[in-house]
C-alpha positions in Angstrom: -13.3 3.1 -0.1 -12.0 1.9 -3.5 -9.0 -0.6 -3.3 -6.9 -1.2 -6.7 -4.6 -4.0 -7.2 -1.6 -3.7 -9.2 0.9 -6.2 -10.5 4.6 -5.2 -10.6 6.4 -4.3 -13.8 9.6 -6.0 -12.6 10.9 -7.7 -9.6 14.7 -8.0 -8.7 16.9 -8.1 -5.8 14.1 -7.0 -3.4 13.2 -3.9 -5.5 10.0 -3.7 -7.2 8.0 -1.3 -9.6 4.3 -1.2 -9.8 2.5 -1.0 -13.1 0.1 1.8 -12.2 -1.1 2.0 -15.7 -2.6 -1.4 -15.8 -4.7 -2.3 -12.7 -5.5 -6.1 -12.2 -8.7 -5.4 -10.3 -10.6 -2.9 -8.4 -13.1 -3.5 -5.5 -15.2 -0.9 -3.3 -15.7 -1.7 0.5 -17.7 -0.2 3.1 -16.2 0.0 6.6 -15.7 -3.5 8.2 -16.7 -5.3 5.1 -14.5 -7.9 3.5 -14.2 -9.2 -0.2 -12.2 -12.0 -1.7 -10.1 -11.2 -4.6 -8.6 -14.1 -6.7 -5.1 -13.4 -7.9 -2.6 -16.0 -9.5 0.0 -17.6 -7.2 2.5 -15.9 -9.3 1.3 -12.5 -8.7 3.7 -9.9 -7.3 2.2 -6.5 -6.7 0.4 -4.2 -4.4 -3.1 -2.9 -3.5 -3.6 0.8 -2.6 -6.5 3.0 -1.5 -7.8 4.8 -4.6 -5.9 5.8 -7.7 -4.3 9.0 -6.5 -0.6 8.8 -6.8 0.8 8.4 -4.0 0.2 9.3 -0.3 -1.7 6.2 0.8 -0.9 2.8 2.5 0.4 0.4 -0.2 -0.3 -3.2 0.6 2.5 -5.2 -1.0 1.7 -9.0 -1.8 3.2 -12.0 -3.0 1.0 -15.2 -3.0 3.8 -17.6 -3.5 7.5 -16.7 -3.3 10.0 -18.5 -5.6 12.4 -19.3 -2.7 10.1 -20.6 0.2 6.6 -21.1 -1.6 5.0 -19.2 1.2 2.9 -16.1 1.0 4.5 -12.7 1.8 3.1 -9.3 2.6 4.0 -5.8 3.8 2.3 -2.6 4.5 4.5 0.1 3.1 4.1 3.7 4.5 7.1 4.9 2.5 4.9 6.5 -0.2 2.5 8.1 2.3 -0.5 7.1 4.6 -4.0 8.0 4.4 -5.6 5.6 7.1 -5.0 2.7 9.4 -4.7 -0.4 7.4 -4.3 -4.3 8.0 -3.4 -7.3 5.7 -4.2 -11.0 6.7 -2.7 -13.9 4.9 -4.9 -16.8 4.2 -2.0 -19.5 3.9 -0.6 -21.7 6.6 1.1 -18.8 8.5 -2.1 -16.7 8.9 0.1 -13.7 9.3 -1.4 -10.4 10.2 0.3 -7.0 9.6 -0.4 -3.6 10.1 -2.1 -1.1 12.5 -5.8 -0.6 13.4 -5.1 3.0 14.8 -4.7 6.0 12.4 -1.1 7.1 12.7 -2.0 10.6 11.4 -3.3 12.3 14.4 -0.9 14.6 16.2 1.4 15.1 13.1 2.8 18.4 12.1 1.2 20.2 9.0 4.7 20.0 7.4 4.4 16.3 7.3 1.1 16.4 5.2 0.6 16.3 1.6 -2.6 17.4 -0.1 -3.7 15.3 -3.0 -5.0 16.6 -6.3 -8.7 15.3 -5.3 -8.4 17.5 -2.0 -7.8 14.7 0.5 -4.8 15.2 2.6 -2.5 12.2 3.7 0.9 11.8 5.4 3.5 12.5 2.9 6.3 10.3 1.5 9.4 9.2 3.5 11.5 8.3 0.2 10.3 10.6 -2.4 7.5 9.7 -5.2 6.0 10.6 -8.5 5.1 13.9 -6.8 8.4 15.0 -5.4 11.2 14.4 -2.9 11.3 12.9 0.4 9.8 14.8 3.3 12.1 15.4 6.3 8.9 16.5 8.6 7.4 13.1 7.9 10.5 11.3 8.6 10.8 12.9 11.8 7.2 12.1 12.8 
């Protein structure tokens, strides 16, 4: 799998916007493989599987927050999900978030979106570049 790192275009009041036109880094991983990626402490952005917008889990990260100087992370399924995902912080908290089981099994066809490259993923719950929110995904 390819994972692409993006910095945010803007950050304000808990709302962010990723700069999908200017990736910071890209890595390829085999199953159970890990790789270290060095980012500036001031980075605020996301990592996502592949470059297809959107329908994927989005790993949101902030190595050092302005208010508490701690690392923060989140795995967002709002824009879709295509696989199980976890993220672990290497700061003093050692926080681990995410899921190791694929949440897609058992969902209705109406909750699926087919991407241009032929892959199918759980659709968005909030709307994205490809259209509005999907009520079947919200229900699932």
